[in-house]
ROLO-840987 format. One line per 10 residues: number of its first residue (from 1); their letters; for each residue x, z, y of C-alpha. Coordinates in steps of 0.05 Angstrom, whole numbers. Last residue first. Layout:
BEGIN
NUM> A> X Z Y ~ ... .
***
This chain:
BEGIN
705> LKMSLAIRKR> -193 -459 437 ~ -195 -383 429 ~ -147 -385 367 ~ -85 -369 414 ~ -12 -371 404 ~ 47 -335 436 ~ 116 -354 414 ~ 174 -307 424 ~ 248 -319 407 ~ 265 -272 468 .
695> SLDVETVKVQ> 309 -329 503 ~ 262 -384 481 ~ 199 -352 508 ~ 140 -400 493 ~ 73 -384 516 ~ 1 -400 506 ~ 8 -450 450 ~ -65 -464 422 ~ -79 -454 350 ~ -120 -486 292 .
685> VVQQLKVIEN> -119 -448 228 ~ -101 -457 156 ~ -110 -389 117 ~ -49 -368 76 ~ -64 -297 91 ~ -135 -286 116 ~ -165 -293 183 ~ -226 -266 225 ~ -250 -202 201 ~ -178 -191 173 .
675> PDKIFRDAMQ> -155 -181 247 ~ -185 -114 251 ~ -220 -89 314 ~ -241 -155 346 ~ -278 -153 410 ~ -310 -224 425 ~ -290 -292 445 ~ -245 -296 386 ~ -173 -286 357 ~ -135 -277 424 .
665> SVHVLGDQKV> -150 -204 434 ~ -122 -194 362 ~ -53 -223 388 ~ -37 -295 354 ~ 36 -289 343 ~ 80 -345 332 ~ 126 -358 270 ~ 195 -391 274 ~ 217 -448 236 ~ 180 -494 279 .
655> GVDVFAGFAT> 124 -516 229 ~ 65 -482 263 ~ 71 -415 220 ~ 22 -364 246 ~ 32 -286 252 ~ -35 -247 260 ~ -55 -192 307 ~ -46 -119 330 ~ -60 -86 263 ~ -17 -136 227 .
645> INTVIGPLVM> -31 -201 183 ~ 24 -244 162 ~ 38 -315 144 ~ -26 -353 174 ~ -16 -428 168 ~ -16 -473 227 ~ -50 -535 258 ~ -33 -546 329 ~ -65 -548 398 ~ -12 -557 456 .
635> GVKLDEPKRV> -28 -519 519 ~ 40 -493 531 ~ 92 -538 500 ~ 128 -533 437 ~ 186 -579 421 ~ 236 -526 440 ~ 210 -483 384 ~ 231 -537 331 ~ 199 -588 291 ~ 138 -612 332 .
625> SKDFEFKRIQ> 111 -678 334 ~ 92 -687 262 ~ 39 -634 268 ~ 42 -595 198 ~ 10 -613 139 ~ -35 -580 89 ~ -56 -593 16 ~ -114 -546 -15 ~ -108 -501 -75 ~ -175 -482 -105 .
615> DRPDRAPKEL> -193 -407 -95 ~ -180 -349 -141 ~ -231 -315 -187 ~ -208 -355 -248 ~ -260 -357 -300 ~ -241 -338 -370 ~ -314 -354 -396 ~ -359 -386 -340 ~ -432 -373 -368 ~ -409 -324 -419 .
605> EALIDKLTPL> -379 -281 -366 ~ -442 -277 -324 ~ -478 -258 -386 ~ -430 -199 -404 ~ -429 -178 -333 ~ -504 -172 -331 ~ -504 -131 -396 ~ -453 -85 -369 ~ -492 -70 -302 ~ -558 -70 -347 .
595> GVTDSVYQEP> -542 -9 -385 ~ -499 0 -450 ~ -485 72 -481 ~ -554 93 -492 ~ -580 29 -498 ~ -606 -31 -461 ~ -609 -95 -502 ~ -678 -115 -491 ~ -667 -110 -413 ~ -617 -167 -417 .
585> RIQKRIEPKG> -670 -221 -436 ~ -634 -276 -467 ~ -672 -340 -471 ~ -628 -371 -411 ~ -566 -363 -452 ~ -593 -420 -499 ~ -609 -467 -438 ~ -541 -453 -412 ~ -501 -483 -476 ~ -430 -470 -481 .
575> ILDKISSGAD> -427 -398 -487 ~ -485 -388 -532 ~ -466 -447 -573 ~ -395 -417 -585 ~ -427 -352 -601 ~ -473 -387 -655 ~ -543 -397 -644 ~ -613 -369 -664 ~ -624 -336 -599 ~ -631 -270 -638 .
565> KAMQEVLSYR> -569 -283 -673 ~ -531 -303 -612 ~ -554 -237 -578 ~ -532 -197 -637 ~ -464 -232 -638 ~ -463 -211 -561 ~ -474 -138 -582 ~ -421 -136 -637 ~ -369 -167 -591 ~ -381 -109 -539 .
555> EPHVASNDLP> -324 -65 -560 ~ -282 -127 -559 ~ -289 -131 -484 ~ -319 -192 -453 ~ -272 -217 -402 ~ -266 -282 -440 ~ -217 -322 -485 ~ -220 -275 -539 ~ -298 -284 -540 ~ -285 -354 -570 .
545> NVGNEIRLFG> -267 -316 -635 ~ -209 -351 -679 ~ -164 -373 -618 ~ -164 -432 -578 ~ -139 -397 -512 ~ -124 -322 -522 ~ -138 -282 -460 ~ -120 -209 -441 ~ -158 -166 -391 ~ -212 -142 -442 .
535> AAQEFAKAGL> -157 -118 -490 ~ -119 -72 -446 ~ -154 -6 -441 ~ -180 -3 -510 ~ -119 -28 -541 ~ -79 24 -505 ~ -125 76 -533 ~ -125 49 -603 ~ -52 48 -609 ~ 6 1 -587 .
525> RPVKLLQQRS> 68 32 -610 ~ 88 -29 -650 ~ 43 -92 -644 ~ -3 -91 -703 ~ -60 -67 -660 ~ -51 -128 -614 ~ -73 -171 -674 ~ -147 -148 -659 ~ -142 -196 -596 ~ -141 -255 -637 .
515> KFNGNKARFD> -95 -315 -660 ~ -33 -288 -621 ~ 24 -342 -620 ~ 83 -333 -663 ~ 103 -278 -707 ~ 177 -260 -680 ~ 174 -283 -608 ~ 100 -257 -604 ~ 121 -187 -630 ~ 175 -190 -579 .
505> VINQALAPGL> 133 -206 -523 ~ 82 -153 -543 ~ 136 -102 -548 ~ 165 -116 -483 ~ 93 -106 -450 ~ 86 -41 -489 ~ 150 -19 -458 ~ 139 -42 -385 ~ 64 -15 -377 ~ 5 -25 -424 .
495> GSIYRLLHKS> -58 11 -412 ~ -89 -36 -357 ~ -47 -100 -347 ~ 12 -90 -302 ~ 67 -94 -353 ~ 35 -158 -378 ~ 60 -196 -314 ~ 137 -176 -321 ~ 130 -186 -396 ~ 118 -256 -379 .
485> ATNLNVGVSN> 51 -284 -399 ~ 44 -348 -449 ~ 9 -322 -515 ~ -32 -266 -479 ~ -59 -312 -422 ~ -74 -264 -363 ~ -130 -235 -328 ~ -150 -248 -257 ~ -181 -183 -238 ~ -128 -151 -282 .
475> VCSEVVTDLA> -65 -179 -249 ~ -98 -167 -182 ~ -116 -96 -193 ~ -50 -77 -223 ~ -11 -112 -163 ~ -54 -72 -115 ~ -42 -7 -154 ~ 32 -23 -156 ~ 32 -38 -81 ~ -1 32 -64 .
465> NRLSNQDVDH> 43 72 -114 ~ 105 37 -82 ~ 79 50 -6 ~ 62 124 -24 ~ 133 136 -55 ~ 167 101 4 ~ 132 141 58 ~ 125 91 119 ~ 186 66 161 ~ 215 12 111 .
455> QYQGVGISKP> 143 -24 110 ~ 135 -24 185 ~ 85 -83 182 ~ 79 -116 117 ~ 77 -190 89 ~ 152 -196 74 ~ 155 -208 1 ~ 213 -164 -3 ~ 170 -101 -4 ~ 131 -127 -62 .
445> DIKVLEALPD> 195 -120 -105 ~ 192 -190 -138 ~ 173 -204 -211 ~ 104 -196 -198 ~ 109 -258 -148 ~ 117 -307 -202 ~ 48 -293 -245 ~ 13 -287 -184 ~ 36 -348 -149 ~ 15 -392 -203 .
435> MLRRGISVSG> 36 -463 -203 ~ 60 -467 -137 ~ 99 -401 -140 ~ 129 -429 -207 ~ 161 -488 -168 ~ 189 -443 -113 ~ 215 -393 -166 ~ 249 -450 -206 ~ 283 -470 -141 ~ 311 -399 -132 .
425> RVTVDKDPFE> 338 -400 -203 ~ 373 -465 -189 ~ 407 -436 -125 ~ 426 -367 -163 ~ 464 -396 -215 ~ 445 -419 -284 ~ 476 -394 -350 ~ 436 -327 -353 ~ 366 -358 -335 ~ 311 -311 -353 .
415> ERAVESASYI> 354 -249 -354 ~ 392 -267 -297 ~ 324 -277 -260 ~ 303 -209 -283 ~ 363 -178 -265 ~ 355 -203 -191 ~ 398 -251 -151 ~ 347 -305 -156 ~ 284 -259 -143 ~ 310 -235 -78 .
405> SAGQESVLFL> 329 -305 -57 ~ 256 -323 -73 ~ 231 -266 -29 ~ 197 -307 26 ~ 209 -380 3 ~ 137 -401 20 ~ 120 -465 -10 ~ 107 -535 23 ~ 67 -577 -19 ~ 62 -650 -43 .
395> GIEKYDGSTD> 8 -672 -92 ~ 17 -732 -138 ~ -41 -779 -138 ~ -7 -830 -96 ~ 52 -834 -140 ~ 36 -903 -174 ~ 27 -944 -107 ~ 100 -928 -90 ~ 127 -926 -20 ~ 83 -873 5 .
385> LIKKVFDETE> 111 -823 -55 ~ 182 -836 -36 ~ 171 -830 40 ~ 133 -763 28 ~ 195 -739 -6 ~ 243 -750 53 ~ 191 -721 102 ~ 186 -658 59 ~ 260 -651 60 ~ 259 -657 137 .
375> RGATGNGVAI> 206 -602 138 ~ 242 -558 93 ~ 312 -566 126 ~ 322 -487 125 ~ 262 -453 95 ~ 197 -480 70 ~ 212 -492 0 ~ 188 -558 -28 ~ 139 -564 -86 ~ 120 -632 -119 .
365> AEIKFKRILE> 63 -641 -163 ~ 42 -685 -226 ~ 110 -707 -246 ~ 110 -752 -309 ~ 177 -727 -333 ~ 214 -792 -334 ~ 179 -823 -278 ~ 183 -768 -224 ~ 254 -753 -252 ~ 272 -827 -237 .
355> TVRAQADAPR> 240 -826 -166 ~ 281 -765 -150 ~ 345 -795 -174 ~ 333 -863 -135 ~ 314 -831 -73 ~ 376 -782 -75 ~ 423 -839 -85 ~ 389 -880 -29 ~ 392 -821 17 ~ 462 -801 14 .
345> DFPYIVQDTL> 480 -751 69 ~ 412 -730 89 ~ 380 -735 15 ~ 439 -703 -18 ~ 413 -689 -88 ~ 431 -626 -135 ~ 405 -629 -204 ~ 364 -588 -257 ~ 328 -600 -321 ~ 273 -578 -363 .
335> LNGQHDLVVV> 255 -508 -337 ~ 193 -480 -366 ~ 133 -467 -321 ~ 79 -475 -375 ~ 61 -544 -349 ~ 136 -569 -349 ~ 184 -548 -295 ~ 235 -601 -264 ~ 287 -570 -218 ~ 318 -598 -153 .
325> KCGTRYGPDI> 371 -562 -107 ~ 377 -597 -45 ~ 446 -606 -14 ~ 501 -557 3 ~ 509 -583 78 ~ 433 -592 92 ~ 395 -555 43 ~ 324 -554 11 ~ 303 -518 -52 ~ 264 -572 -88 .
315> ALVNKQGLPA> 211 -563 -142 ~ 185 -620 -194 ~ 123 -596 -228 ~ 91 -615 -288 ~ 20 -582 -282 ~ -13 -520 -311 ~ -50 -493 -245 ~ -40 -505 -174 ~ -55 -432 -158 ~ -95 -410 -97 .
305> ALLLQRLNET> -69 -345 -69 ~ -93 -283 -103 ~ -26 -251 -97 ~ -20 -268 -26 ~ -90 -238 -11 ~ -73 -178 -43 ~ -3 -171 -14 ~ -36 -176 53 ~ -88 -121 39 ~ -34 -76 15 .
295> FVQIAAVDAK> 8 -83 73 ~ -44 -72 121 ~ -72 -12 84 ~ 2 13 84 ~ 5 10 151 ~ -57 49 160 ~ -35 103 111 ~ 31 108 141 ~ 3 122 211 ~ -43 175 182 .
285> EKSLNSFETE> 19 210 147 ~ 60 206 209 ~ 3 236 248 ~ 0 290 194 ~ 72 301 193 ~ 77 302 272 ~ 16 348 271 ~ 44 399 222 ~ 115 397 260 ~ 76 408 325 .
275> ISPKLLRKYS> 41 467 287 ~ 106 499 272 ~ 142 485 338 ~ 78 513 376 ~ 70 572 335 ~ 142 601 330 ~ 186 600 399 ~ 131 575 448 ~ 68 607 421 ~ 101 673 398 .
265> DSIAAEIQDK> 140 683 461 ~ 76 674 503 ~ 34 719 457 ~ 87 771 461 ~ 88 771 536 ~ 15 778 533 ~ 18 834 485 ~ 70 871 527 ~ 27 861 593 ~ -37 879 556 .
255> CLSSGRLFLR> -7 942 536 ~ 7 962 604 ~ -62 937 628 ~ -97 984 573 ~ -128 955 514 ~ -138 885 492 ~ -107 813 488 ~ -104 785 422 ~ -158 733 407 ~ -177 714 478 .
245> DLTELAQDED> -103 714 496 ~ -92 666 440 ~ -140 614 466 ~ -115 626 538 ~ -44 608 513 ~ -67 544 480 ~ -105 522 544 ~ -46 540 588 ~ 1 498 544 ~ -42 432 545 .
235> PSIDVNLIGE> -30 399 478 ~ 39 379 453 ~ 74 332 413 ~ 148 312 433 ~ 194 252 421 ~ 264 246 446 ~ 285 171 440 ~ 344 129 421 ~ 374 170 365 ~ 355 120 306 .
225> EEGRRIALLR> 304 171 278 ~ 273 174 345 ~ 266 96 358 ~ 239 96 286 ~ 185 150 306 ~ 168 113 367 ~ 158 47 328 ~ 116 82 273 ~ 71 112 327 ~ 60 46 361 .
215> HSPIRSLPES> 42 10 293 ~ -7 62 274 ~ -48 64 335 ~ -46 122 387 ~ -115 153 397 ~ -112 221 367 ~ -44 234 392 ~ -64 223 465 ~ -12 176 495 ~ 54 184 532 .
205> FDFYDRYKVG> 111 135 546 ~ 174 135 586 ~ 226 101 547 ~ 174 77 502 ~ 165 7 519 ~ 241 -3 524 ~ 249 8 449 ~ 282 -58 439 ~ 332 -36 498 ~ 358 18 451 .
195> EEEKKKKVRS> 432 8 462 ~ 424 -8 532 ~ 378 50 553 ~ 419 99 507 ~ 459 136 563 ~ 415 192 567 ~ 358 193 512 ~ 296 154 525 ~ 234 196 534 ~ 173 198 488 .
185> TIVAGRQFVQ> 108 235 491 ~ 57 249 444 ~ -8 287 470 ~ -46 339 439 ~ -116 346 463 ~ -176 364 415 ~ -132 370 350 ~ -75 406 385 ~ -128 457 414 ~ -161 463 345 .
175> RVRARADQNE> -89 477 310 ~ -80 534 358 ~ -145 561 335 ~ -126 555 259 ~ -57 590 274 ~ -89 645 313 ~ -144 654 257 ~ -93 657 203 ~ -44 707 239 ~ 24 691 218 .
165> NIWEAMIDRA> 46 670 287 ~ 13 731 320 ~ 46 780 272 ~ 111 745 287 ~ 102 755 363 ~ 84 826 351 ~ 147 842 316 ~ 189 806 373 ~ 150 843 424 ~ 165 910 390 .
155> GQLADAVTGV> 236 891 391 ~ 234 878 464 ~ 202 941 482 ~ 257 976 443 ~ 314 936 478 ~ 279 951 550 ~ 275 1025 530 ~ 349 1021 518 ~ 403 1030 466 ~ 365 1010 398 .
145> QDNLFAGARG> 416 1009 345 ~ 447 1080 359 ~ 380 1106 372 ~ 324 1099 419 ~ 253 1100 389 ~ 218 1159 428 ~ 236 1123 493 ~ 188 1068 471 ~ 129 1115 478 ~ 146 1127 549 .
135> EPDNEKGSFI> 155 1048 562 ~ 86 1035 526 ~ 47 1090 569 ~ -28 1083 555 ~ -22 1063 478 ~ -92 1042 454 ~ -80 971 454 ~ -72 967 378 ~ -14 919 392 ~ 23 970 432 .
125> AQALPELGKE> 15 1026 376 ~ 32 974 320 ~ 94 947 358 ~ 119 1022 368 ~ 108 1038 291 ~ 146 975 280 ~ 208 994 316 ~ 252 1026 263 ~ 314 985 273 ~ 300 948 206 .
115> IAAIARTKRK> 231 929 238 ~ 269 899 298 ~ 315 855 252 ~ 254 833 214 ~ 222 812 278 ~ 282 774 304 ~ 284 735 237 ~ 325 744 176 ~ 314 682 130 ~ 248 673 96 .
105> QKYPLYIDEL> 213 693 30 ~ 139 678 46 ~ 91 738 42 ~ 72 734 113 ~ 62 657 107 ~ 25 656 40 ~ -44 659 76 ~ -27 599 122 ~ 6 563 67 ~ -60 567 25 .
95> ETLTFVGEIK> -98 542 84 ~ -56 483 100 ~ -53 464 25 ~ -130 459 27 ~ -180 482 -22 ~ -188 561 -6 ~ -229 611 -44 ~ -170 626 -98 ~ -125 652 -42 ~ -181 699 -15 .
85> RRLEPTLKGQ> -199 721 -83 ~ -131 741 -99 ~ -121 776 -33 ~ -180 819 -45 ~ -157 837 -116 ~ -88 855 -87 ~ -25 819 -98 ~ 30 856 -65 ~ 79 872 -122 ~ 128 821 -97 .
75> EEISKLIAER> 123 787 -169 ~ 47 778 -155 ~ 58 748 -88 ~ 103 696 -119 ~ 55 681 -178 ~ -2 675 -135 ~ 36 630 -92 ~ 58 585 -151 ~ -12 581 -178 ~ -39 558 -113 .
65> RKEVDLQKQW> 15 508 -108 ~ -5 475 -172 ~ -79 482 -159 ~ -68 445 -87 ~ -30 388 -121 ~ -84 380 -173 ~ -132 376 -114 ~ -92 324 -83 ~ -91 282 -149 ~ -168 289 -150 .
55> LERIAGIQVE> -174 261 -75 ~ -128 200 -96 ~ -170 189 -160 ~ -236 191 -123 ~ -208 145 -71 ~ -186 94 -124 ~ -255 97 -159 ~ -285 87 -88 ~ -243 25 -77 ~ -246 -3 -146 .
45> DLGGTAEKRY> -322 -9 -145 ~ -371 49 -168 ~ -431 24 -210 ~ -457 93 -230 ~ -392 117 -257 ~ -410 122 -328 ~ -457 60 -327 ~ -402 21 -294 ~ -351 37 -351 ~ -320 -33 -364 .
35> RAIFPLTAGE> -297 -65 -301 ~ -282 -8 -254 ~ -263 39 -306 ~ -217 -13 -341 ~ -185 -27 -272 ~ -174 44 -259 ~ -140 63 -319 ~ -173 108 -374 ~ -127 168 -403 ~ -186 215 -420 .
25> EFLQITSRVQ> -164 256 -355 ~ -183 186 -315 ~ -250 183 -354 ~ -269 256 -338 ~ -246 243 -264 ~ -301 188 -261 ~ -354 225 -292 ~ -346 285 -248 ~ -344 240 -185 ~ -404 203 -205 .
15> KEAISAQQAI> -441 270 -217 ~ -418 293 -149 ~ -446 236 -110 ~ -396 198 -69 ~ -380 210 7 ~ -308 211 -15 ~ -294 279 23 ~ -362 307 3 ~ -352 286 -71 ~ -284 315 -72 .
5> LTYNM> -307 381 -46 ~ -364 386 -95 ~ -318 369 -153 ~ -272 431 -135 ~ -229 434 -196 .
***
């Protein structure tokens, strides 16, 4: 393992890299390392630890490929000590593949055919530059397979072309030419103009590959996959050929003529397509990384959206023709009852039934889905609340329905509500999203939540891994209630996974609520390592030990007990009385295994045990004068909610059932590189309407008021 290389690539000290990788090798998870092993990592955060993990995995891939290459060459009987040292001295897949290329088993090439005809000595003589009469020398190689001097010279050039293609130095230099000046070009295919009208911007397009933004490259690639565009990546051909000429052209003028022809053929037929594929894959990978970063940042913000908390909630999934599906949830999110009302056909009956549900179940908040008929249903509920002085304290919230239909038809929903139809399940999801977005959204495939950019075009394994990492990070940063969390939430807790999450739920159902974290060790298959990784992120309200409802890890309970003893108090008083905590001097408790970072974390946690890092939820109302795109007029200034953030701007819902775009250039009176500098998901913003294109269904907005 090349720790030095990882340290250089991550811009992190090698000592920190070694310690972090050792923790991963011992089975530690990213959230656990970031939260409870700050001394070992030197205080690295999740992003830095994640970067080390990614580079470590890439190094493991390189090592695996190195072993396979060494084995293959050894089986061919061609592995010399010098070649072994060369292979063991490189640390990138590209370098490994370049070394392996001459030994790689391949289909019969033109060069192989020429060698089989006995033309390799002729190629060697010409390539050395020492042959003064290539044509005369070629005459000696004529046989029943090589009929003419021209055939012999062509075969020699084919062999030389392959040598040039397999030359490490040549490939490295052509890569440099691509790196400095490759241009991506796209052209529309014949007779595809009408079918591919949405790719019109790329019908005759070119841009330096090094500067093309992620969203443009992914759009071009999608157009290519759909058969609309022809795409090419090329540097200046003359520059590439000159680079190769300097490397290989030598000897007599007649030799040079043959070598120059071989160089041109090698570049156009072998080198250029090969390096173009490399750069195509690299640029796609880079674009994927950028798009996935947009998606993960949006997902993180959505998962950590402000929760309402444990309240009795009435949730409504709006609808015109089929009615509105109404459910009542208790403060734990359990379904108490469900009904269908018709506020637009039978308003009096609908009002009476909603009023009765509010009274009977002591409703504290109402959630209305923001889809079809959402604004109208919100108006209907608002009238009910406004006509009764008793209901003024009830909060009314419009809740995003994005992905709710995916959940309602999923196996997860069928398992939770086997005797309810999809409409009831959808209403439950809307209500629970208001109470705790994180707990509900973990049940849905993140790709279905709709907060990304080209999520279906990026590498799906990379996307899945990145999204799982974000969900894991969010769940562990908030922590979960061990006695109420679903298995879907528990599976993301550090060290658990689906099987142990199910075992915890089964154990809880059989034995009742957990009274202490130590009881986790009685859960089947949950051993000491899983306990170490998970315990600090699980909370137990009103347990035997008050520390069980905090982020203090059980491995540090004895330390907190010593603090309490030294302060002459109980742990309960140490948590509840700031004047006692102020007596604690963390420097006194530093040891070989516990440093100031951990001690400061412990004291901060004692100050606010089980604190939720998420913001408080706030009410929001759209402008009453706009309901549909036709209501919008250029110059209007409206309140809106940020629903999606991309590399080129942010989409904002202003209440007309169609989001508008605030381009990054319209976000501020200064240059903005990343929209996240200005806005966050679910943020309330003021926007000005700058354009309404009803035919193309486009709304342009500006935050430069």
